[in-house]
N, C-alpha and C positions, 0 to 999 in steps of 0.2 A: 562566428557570430557577427551582427552588425548592430551599431548603436542607432537609437531614435534620433529624431530631429534635434534633441537638446543633449545628445551625447551620452545618455544612460544606456547600460548594456547589461546583459546577464551572460555569464560563461560558466558552464557546468564542468568543473574540474574533479568531480568525485572519482575516486580510484587512480587519480594520476600522481606521479611522484612530484615532489616540490622543486625538483631542478629541471622540470619541462619547461621549455621556453614559449612564450606567447609574444606575438609580434602585433603591434597596433600600427595601422597605416590609414592615410586619408589622402586624397587628391590634394596636391599642392602642399604637403607638409612632410617633413623627414620621418620615417618610420622609426619606432622604438621597440626593442625587445627586453623583455623582463621574464625572469622565473616566477612560477607560481608563488614561491616563497616570498620573493620581493614584492609581488602584487599584494599579498596578504599583509605586509608591513605597511605599506603605504595607503591601505584601504582602496586600492585599485583606482585611484585618481590619477588620470593620465593627461599630461600637458604636451602636445606635440608643437614642434617648432616649425615655422613656415619655411619652405624650401622652393623658391621660385624656379621654374624651368627655363633654362636659357636656350633659345632658339636662335638660329641664325638670322641675321638682318636680311630682309628681302624687300624689294619694291613691287607692289601690285599695280599694274596699269589695265583695269577692266576693259576687254575688248566688247563687252557687251554680250558675248556668246555664252548661252546657258546650256548645260548639259546635264543629263541624268546618268549617274554612274553607279553600278551595282546590280542587284536582281531586281528586275522590274515586273516580272511575270511569275506565275506560279502554276504548278501542276495539280491535278485534281487527285484526291484520295490520299495525300501525304502531308503531314504536319510535324512540327516540332515545337517543343516547349516544356512546360513543367506541370506536374500533377500534384494533387494533394494540397495541403495547407503549409508545407514545410518551407515557407518563404522566409527571407531575411537572412539567409545563409551565404549570399555572395554568388548565387547561381548565375551563369553567364551563357549567352548564346550570340554569335556573331558570324562574321564573314570577312573575307579578304576583299578590298576595294583598291583598285588600281587608279590612282589620280592623275598619273603621267610625270614627266620629268620636271615641268614647269609648275610653280606654286599656283594654286587655285584658292578661291574663298567658298567655303561651304554655306550655302544659303538656307537649305533645309533637309530635314531628314523625313523619310516616309518608310512605313513598314505596313504589312498586311496582316491584320489579326484575323485569325480563323474564328476563335471564339475565346471568351473568358467567362468564368463561373462567378465572377465577383461584381459588386457595385462599381468598384475601381481598383486598379492596380498601379503601383508606383514603380518606375524603373530609373535606373541611373544610366546616363551614356558614357561609353568609354571608347576612346580612340588611341590605339597603341601602334607603336612601330612593330615591323616584322622582321624577325631575325631567325634564319634557317627554317623559314616557312611557318614559324609560330609567333603568336603574340608575345611581346616582351614588355618593354617600358611604356608607361602611360605618358601621352603627349598633352592631354588636357591639363590645365593649371587650376581648374576650379570644378566643382559639382554641377552637373546639368541633370536635373531631375524631370522627369516625364511621367506626368499623371495621365491615366488613360481610363475613361469612363464608358466608352462605347463596348457593346457587347461583341461586335465584330465590324469588319470592313477595313478600309484604308485609314491610317493615322498619319496625319501630316503636321510636323513639328517645325516651326520656324526658329532657325539658329542664326538669323543673320545678326543678331545684336551681341553675338558673342565673338565676333571677329575672329573666326576660326580659318586659319590659312595653313595649308599643308601640300606637301608634294610627295611623289613616290607611291609605295605601296603601304597601305595602313590596314589594320585590324579594327573594324567597328563592330561593337557588341553592346548588348543591353542586359543589365543587371537587374534581377528581380528583387526589390526591396521590401514591399508589403503590399498588402491587400485590405480592403474594406468591404464587409458584406458578403454573404454567400447565397447563391441562387440554386437551389436544388434541381430545379426544372432545367438547369443548363449543365448538369453533371453529364460527363461523356465516359464511356467504357473504352480504356486504352490498352494496348498491348495484349489483346486477347482475355482481358480480366473480365470476370463475371459481374463484377460490381461497378457502378459508375461512380465517378470521383470528381471534385472540383479541379479545373484546369485553366491554365493560360497557354493558348497554342496559337502558333504563327504559321502561315502558309509556306510552303516550301517549293522550290523549282528542282526537278530532277535533272541530272547530267548536266549541271551548270555551276561553275564555281566551286567553292568548298564551305564547309561549316565548321566553326571552332566552338567548343563548348567546354565548360568546366563546372564542377559542383561544389564551389566554395572558393573563397578568395586566396586560399593557401593550397588549393588543389593544382594538380597539373593539366594544362591545356590537352584536348584531344582534337584532332583534325580529321575530318571525312571529306574525301573528294567526290563523293558520288551525288551531292546535292547541296543547295545553299538556301538559307531562309530569304524570304522575300523582303529584303531591306535595300533600300537605295538611297542616294544623296542627290540633291540638286545643287550644282556647283556653278560658279562664274569663273571664266578663265581671264 
Protein backbone atom coordinates (compact mmCIF):
# COMPACT_ATOMS: atom_id res chain seq x y z
CA UNK A 1 0.00 0.00 0.00
CA UNK A 2 0.98 3.68 -0.27
CA UNK A 3 0.11 6.48 2.14
CA UNK A 4 -1.62 9.66 1.05
CA UNK A 5 -0.04 13.13 1.17
CA UNK A 6 -0.67 13.31 4.95
CA UNK A 7 0.79 9.91 5.70
CA UNK A 8 -2.51 8.09 6.23
CA UNK A 9 -2.66 4.53 4.92
CA UNK A 10 -4.78 1.38 4.96
CA UNK A 11 -3.34 -2.12 5.06
CA UNK A 12 -5.55 -5.21 4.79
CA UNK A 13 -4.05 -7.97 6.97
CA UNK A 14 -7.12 -10.19 7.20
CA UNK A 15 -6.11 -13.84 7.36
CA UNK A 16 -2.43 -13.07 7.97
CA UNK A 17 -0.45 -14.32 10.97
CA UNK A 18 0.68 -11.90 13.68
CA UNK A 19 4.38 -12.58 12.99
CA UNK A 20 4.16 -11.41 9.36
CA UNK A 21 6.65 -8.59 8.67
CA UNK A 22 5.56 -5.23 7.24
CA UNK A 23 8.24 -2.83 5.95
CA UNK A 24 7.75 0.95 5.83
CA UNK A 25 9.95 3.01 3.53
CA UNK A 26 10.17 6.50 2.07
CA UNK A 27 12.72 8.28 -0.10
CA UNK A 28 15.28 10.00 2.15
CA UNK A 29 14.37 7.99 5.27
CA UNK A 30 15.59 4.79 6.92
CA UNK A 31 13.19 1.87 6.45
CA UNK A 32 11.62 0.16 9.46
CA UNK A 33 10.10 -3.30 9.76
CA UNK A 34 7.38 -4.40 12.21
CA UNK A 35 5.27 -7.49 12.74
CA UNK A 36 1.50 -7.20 12.49
CA UNK A 37 1.33 -7.78 16.24
CA UNK A 38 3.69 -4.84 16.89
CA UNK A 39 1.65 -2.60 14.59
CA UNK A 40 -1.57 -3.42 16.41
CA UNK A 41 0.01 -2.52 19.77
CA UNK A 42 1.27 0.93 18.74
CA UNK A 43 -1.89 1.77 16.74
CA UNK A 44 0.16 1.67 13.54
CA UNK A 45 1.67 5.15 13.97
CA UNK A 46 5.08 5.01 12.31
CA UNK A 47 7.83 7.62 12.57
CA UNK A 48 10.76 7.17 10.19
CA UNK A 49 14.19 8.71 10.76
CA UNK A 50 15.87 10.69 8.00
CA UNK A 51 18.77 9.00 6.24
CA UNK A 52 20.73 11.36 3.98
CA UNK A 53 22.24 9.70 0.92
CA UNK A 54 26.00 10.19 0.83
CA UNK A 55 27.26 10.86 -2.68
CA UNK A 56 30.84 11.37 -3.79
CA UNK A 57 31.98 14.99 -4.10
CA UNK A 58 32.17 16.09 -7.72
CA UNK A 59 32.85 19.30 -9.61
CA UNK A 60 30.60 20.24 -12.51
CA UNK A 61 31.90 22.59 -15.19
CA UNK A 62 29.07 22.91 -17.72
CA UNK A 63 30.33 22.90 -21.27
CA UNK A 64 26.99 24.16 -22.46
CA UNK A 65 26.47 20.97 -24.46
CA UNK A 66 22.89 19.70 -24.15
CA UNK A 67 22.01 16.09 -25.00
CA UNK A 68 18.92 13.91 -25.06
CA UNK A 69 19.50 10.44 -23.60
CA UNK A 70 17.01 7.58 -23.46
CA UNK A 71 14.21 6.49 -25.77
CA UNK A 72 13.07 9.46 -27.85
CA UNK A 73 10.96 7.67 -30.49
CA UNK A 74 8.09 5.19 -30.44
CA UNK A 75 6.58 2.42 -32.55
CA UNK A 76 2.97 2.27 -33.64
CA UNK A 77 0.61 -0.34 -32.22
CA UNK A 78 2.47 -1.10 -28.98
CA UNK A 79 2.10 0.49 -25.54
CA UNK A 80 2.84 -0.25 -21.90
CA UNK A 81 1.25 0.90 -18.68
CA UNK A 82 -1.46 0.04 -16.19
CA UNK A 83 -5.12 -0.87 -16.49
CA UNK A 84 -8.07 -0.60 -14.13
CA UNK A 85 -8.17 1.57 -11.03
CA UNK A 86 -5.82 -0.50 -8.85
CA UNK A 87 -3.47 2.42 -8.38
CA UNK A 88 -1.57 3.35 -5.24
CA UNK A 89 0.23 0.03 -4.90
CA UNK A 90 3.68 1.08 -6.05
CA UNK A 91 3.44 -0.12 -9.64
CA UNK A 92 6.50 1.07 -11.60
CA UNK A 93 7.63 1.16 -15.22
CA UNK A 94 11.04 2.37 -16.36
CA UNK A 95 14.14 1.83 -18.45
CA UNK A 96 17.93 1.85 -18.38
CA UNK A 97 19.63 5.14 -19.30
CA UNK A 98 23.36 5.36 -20.00
CA UNK A 99 24.64 8.76 -18.82
CA UNK A 100 28.32 8.13 -19.54
CA UNK A 101 31.39 8.07 -17.30
CA UNK A 102 31.46 11.80 -16.48
CA UNK A 103 28.91 13.46 -14.18
CA UNK A 104 26.05 15.24 -15.95
CA UNK A 105 23.24 17.47 -14.70
CA UNK A 106 19.67 16.38 -15.42
CA UNK A 107 17.67 19.32 -16.76
CA UNK A 108 14.33 17.75 -17.68
CA UNK A 109 12.34 14.54 -18.08
CA UNK A 110 10.18 13.73 -21.11
CA UNK A 111 7.77 10.87 -21.73
CA UNK A 112 5.16 10.11 -24.37
CA UNK A 113 1.69 9.42 -22.96
CA UNK A 114 -0.42 7.30 -25.32
CA UNK A 115 -3.64 7.89 -23.40
CA UNK A 116 -5.03 8.13 -19.91
CA UNK A 117 -8.67 7.61 -18.91
CA UNK A 118 -8.55 10.04 -15.99
CA UNK A 119 -8.75 13.78 -15.36
CA UNK A 120 -5.26 13.53 -13.88
CA UNK A 121 -2.69 10.99 -12.74
CA UNK A 122 0.04 11.46 -10.16
CA UNK A 123 3.42 9.78 -10.62
CA UNK A 124 6.57 9.60 -8.49
CA UNK A 125 9.97 9.73 -10.19
CA UNK A 126 12.63 7.20 -9.19
CA UNK A 127 16.30 7.08 -10.16
CA UNK A 128 18.20 3.99 -9.02
CA UNK A 129 21.63 2.48 -9.47
CA UNK A 130 21.85 -0.65 -11.62
CA UNK A 131 23.47 -3.79 -10.23
CA UNK A 132 23.61 -7.00 -12.29
CA UNK A 133 21.42 -5.30 -14.91
CA UNK A 134 18.58 -4.70 -12.43
CA UNK A 135 17.48 -1.59 -10.45
CA UNK A 136 18.69 -1.55 -6.86
CA UNK A 137 19.26 1.37 -4.47
CA UNK A 138 17.39 4.67 -4.79
CA UNK A 139 19.66 7.60 -5.69
CA UNK A 140 17.14 10.39 -5.09
CA UNK A 141 17.00 11.91 -1.62
CA UNK A 142 13.59 13.56 -2.00
CA UNK A 143 10.16 12.86 -3.46
CA UNK A 144 9.63 14.23 -6.96
CA UNK A 145 5.91 14.05 -7.76
CA UNK A 146 4.64 14.54 -11.31
CA UNK A 147 0.97 15.42 -11.92
CA UNK A 148 -0.28 14.82 -15.47
CA UNK A 149 -3.56 16.28 -16.70
CA UNK A 150 -3.17 15.79 -20.47
CA UNK A 151 -5.09 12.97 -22.12
CA UNK A 152 -2.21 12.14 -24.45
CA UNK A 153 0.97 13.51 -26.02
CA UNK A 154 4.43 14.53 -24.83
CA UNK A 155 4.85 15.36 -21.14
CA UNK A 156 7.83 17.62 -20.35
CA UNK A 157 8.94 18.01 -16.72
CA UNK A 158 11.51 20.62 -15.66
CA UNK A 159 13.95 19.07 -13.16
CA UNK A 160 16.58 21.82 -13.16
CA UNK A 161 15.70 23.06 -9.64
CA UNK A 162 16.43 19.66 -8.07
CA UNK A 163 20.17 19.79 -8.83
CA UNK A 164 20.30 16.16 -9.99
CA UNK A 165 23.85 15.16 -10.94
CA UNK A 166 24.68 11.55 -11.81
CA UNK A 167 26.98 9.43 -13.96
CA UNK A 168 27.10 5.90 -15.28
CA UNK A 169 24.05 3.73 -15.90
CA UNK A 170 20.81 4.50 -14.05
CA UNK A 171 17.35 2.99 -13.91
CA UNK A 172 14.70 5.68 -14.37
CA UNK A 173 11.11 4.78 -13.58
CA UNK A 174 7.67 6.26 -12.92
CA UNK A 175 5.55 4.99 -10.03
CA UNK A 176 1.74 5.26 -10.32
CA UNK A 177 0.43 6.97 -7.17
CA UNK A 178 -3.19 8.01 -7.70
CA UNK A 179 -5.78 9.25 -10.18
CA UNK A 180 -8.64 11.76 -10.13
CA UNK A 181 -11.82 11.43 -12.22
CA UNK A 182 -12.69 8.75 -14.79
CA UNK A 183 -13.73 9.25 -18.43
CA UNK A 184 -15.60 6.22 -19.77
CA UNK A 185 -15.26 7.53 -23.33
CA UNK A 186 -11.48 7.05 -22.96
CA UNK A 187 -11.66 3.39 -21.92
CA UNK A 188 -9.56 0.95 -23.98
CA UNK A 189 -9.76 -2.80 -24.59
CA UNK A 190 -6.43 -4.33 -23.63
CA UNK A 191 -4.85 -7.78 -24.09
CA UNK A 192 -7.75 -9.24 -26.14
CA UNK A 193 -10.26 -8.29 -23.45
CA UNK A 194 -13.85 -7.93 -24.63
CA UNK A 195 -14.52 -5.22 -22.09
CA UNK A 196 -12.94 -1.78 -22.18
CA UNK A 197 -11.36 -0.46 -18.97
CA UNK A 198 -9.63 2.69 -17.69
CA UNK A 199 -5.90 2.85 -18.44
CA UNK A 200 -2.70 4.85 -18.15
CA UNK A 201 -0.58 3.96 -21.17
CA UNK A 202 2.80 5.05 -22.52
CA UNK A 203 4.25 4.76 -26.00
CA UNK A 204 6.93 2.11 -26.58
CA UNK A 205 9.85 1.66 -28.98
CA UNK A 206 10.37 -1.87 -30.29
CA UNK A 207 13.83 -3.46 -30.42
CA UNK A 208 15.50 -0.67 -28.45
CA UNK A 209 16.81 -0.57 -24.90
CA UNK A 210 14.92 -2.42 -22.18
CA UNK A 211 11.90 -2.05 -19.96
CA UNK A 212 11.85 -2.56 -16.18
CA UNK A 213 8.59 -3.11 -14.35
CA UNK A 214 7.30 -4.35 -11.03
CA UNK A 215 3.82 -4.58 -9.55
CA UNK A 216 4.38 -3.21 -6.05
CA UNK A 217 7.13 -1.66 -3.95
CA UNK A 218 8.04 -5.04 -2.41
CA UNK A 219 7.77 -6.97 -5.68
CA UNK A 220 10.71 -8.22 -7.73
CA UNK A 221 11.83 -6.29 -10.79
CA UNK A 222 11.29 -7.82 -14.23
CA UNK A 223 13.42 -6.86 -17.25
CA UNK A 224 12.46 -7.25 -20.90
CA UNK A 225 15.02 -6.47 -23.61
CA UNK A 226 12.57 -6.49 -26.54
CA UNK A 227 11.37 -2.87 -26.14
CA UNK A 228 11.51 0.23 -23.96
CA UNK A 229 9.04 2.93 -22.85
CA UNK A 230 9.40 6.29 -24.58
CA UNK A 231 11.11 8.08 -21.67
CA UNK A 232 14.18 10.27 -22.08
CA UNK A 233 16.22 12.91 -20.24
CA UNK A 234 17.67 16.22 -21.35
CA UNK A 235 21.08 16.55 -19.71
CA UNK A 236 23.90 19.10 -19.59
CA UNK A 237 27.46 17.85 -19.74
